[in-house]
C-alpha positions, 0 to 999 in steps of 0.5 A, a space after each residue: 558565255 555564248 556568242 552573239 550568233 548563238 544568242 541570235 539562234 536562240 532568239 530565232 528559235 523562240 520566235 518560231 515557237 511563239 509566232 509559228 513562223 521564222 523572223 524576217 531577220 535577227 539583229 544583235 548588239 554587244 555590251 561594253 567595257 570602258 577601258 578608261 574615261 568614266 563620267 566624261 561622256 556627258 561632259 563632252 569629253 573623251 572615252 575609250 570603250 571596247 565591245 564585249 563578246 556578250 550580246 543581246 539579239 532581237 529576232 523580228 518581223 513586221 506587223 500590219 496592225 501597229 502593235 509592238 509585241 515583245 518577249 524575252 527568252 531566259 537562260 532557262 528557256 522560259 519566255 517572259 512576254 510584255 503587254 502588247 502596246 500600240 506604237 501610235 499610243 506610246 508616251 513616256 510613263 505608259 510603259 514601265 519596267 524592262 519593256 520601257 527600254 524597248 518601247 522607248 526606242 519605238 517611241 523615238 523612231 516613231 518621231 523620226 517617221 518609223 512607226 510600224 508595229 513589230 513582233 520582237 523576241 529577245 535573247 542575250 547574255 550581257 549581265 544585267 545590272 553589272 555596269 556592262 551596258 545591258 540596257 543599251 545592248 538591248 536598245 541598240 539591237 531593237 533600234 537596228 531591228 526596227 530600222 531594218 524591218 522598215 528598210 531605213 538606211 543605218 546612220 550609226 551616230 544618229 542611232 546612238 543619239 536616238 537610243 540616248 533619247 529613248 533612255 533619257 526621255 522615255 525611260 528616265 535615265 540621264 545617261 550620256 552617249 558612251 554606251 550606245 556609241 560603243 555598242 554600235 561602233 566598236 570593232 573587233 581587236 580595237 578600242 574606240 577613242 571617241 571625242 563625244 563633242 565632235 563625234 570623231 571616232 578612231 579605232 585604236 588597236 588593242 591586243 593585250 594578249 600580245 603583251 602577255 596581259 588580259 582585261 579581267 572583268 569582275 562582276 561584283 553582283 552588287 547591282 547598279 541602276 542609272 535610274 538611281 539618284 546618285 548618277 543624276 546628282 553627279 551629272 547635275 553637279 557637273 552642269 552647275 559647275 560648267 555654268 558657274 565657270 562660264 564654259 559649255 561643258 567641263 571638257 573645256 577646263 584644261 588640266 593647267 587651269 584646275 587650281 584656278 577654276 577650283 577657287 571659283 567653285 563651291 567646295 561641293 563641286 570641286 571634286 566633280 570637276 577635278 575628276 572630269 578634268 583629270 579623267 579626260 587627261 588619263 584617256 588621252 595618255 592611254 591612247 598615246 600609250 596604246 599607239 606606242 604599243 605600251 599596254 602595260 603602261 595603262 596599269 597606273 592610269 587605270 588605278 588612278 581612275 578608280 581612286 578619282 572615281 572613289 574619292 572625288 566623284 564618289 561613285 564607288 562602293 565597298 564591293 568595287 573597292 574590294 575587287 580593285 584592292 584585291 586584284 592589285 594585291 594579287 598582281 594586277 598592273 592596274 584596276 578600276 571600277 567601270 560604268 556608272 558606279 554604285 555597284 556593277 563591275 571592275 576591270 583589272 589589267 592582269 598578266 596572263 600568267 597571274 590570272 588564277 592568282 588574281 581571281 583567287 585573291 578577289 574571290 578570297 577577299 569577297 569571302 572574308 567580308 561575307 560578300 556575294 561571290 563575284 563572277 569573273 571573265 576575260 574581256 576580249 575586244 569584239 565586234 559591234 552591233 549588226 545583223 546576224 541573219 
């Protein structure tokens, strides 16, 4: 793993090689881990993410001809170039594949009056398809770069909404606001307690190491995509349930009302509502524990979150379940899948002195089942997006 500044240097150096001049600036944005609060963001609920040290950097310079050019730098130093596009001609469906995430941001900003062309070179180390928000790290870094080149003052909550529109309306992935907001607003050594409906955000100190603990990430290498139908089906089911209950969003259902409202819903929707309502409660309880400096107390809440995502929301998969079960069996205090589901990563709240044992247990469990060897690393709450140079 390399730091965001190192990714920025890689992007700037590649920009010089490709364009024969230094970029006007370099901006970067991190991936994220959501400590708890999954699939609550698009239900107007509560989330508790923190930024990863893994980042995506964008070296950028303006163009006078209205063209947008994009190149990405691979781990091996190879460069992949997208076909140049006219910013004025961008519409959903015109650009597909990975360049759509970049073009979508330019399309949204054009609608906001920022429509100049640019040369962009991207480098990063946020694992793709791992449920750690690699696409949003890219989009947030691109948004900051294009706004920076245009000299437009930053409105971080507003940028998060623009990035969501790029993902929803241009790329076609029905994501909520969690990932963009985390990438833009998180700060070092804190988790971000966000009320998605009101936009109220609180930086809550989070120092697991002080309690002899760490957040171990297990990238199962079972790749997920929010473009797949399962994510959209869950979101549509939540919206249908809210409409049937006569509330703006499932955020408005209280835990004490759960049994009563369930009786008013079709059987197929009841588990979705149960997950969202109980998950919001778990976020609130987690924040209380962190404020009381009870990091270890998060363990059972993390595990309960996974069980709810597995059994009620039905977005887990064998690899995620194996990672969680193996981590718990080896001594983790709690564990759960993170991200949209159907693949990606899990986290385990692990005593530092049990790190090696938990990692060995997870690797052995995957090997016994003939699954692809997962990647593991310790996640430390890191800085959010910004300009590197």
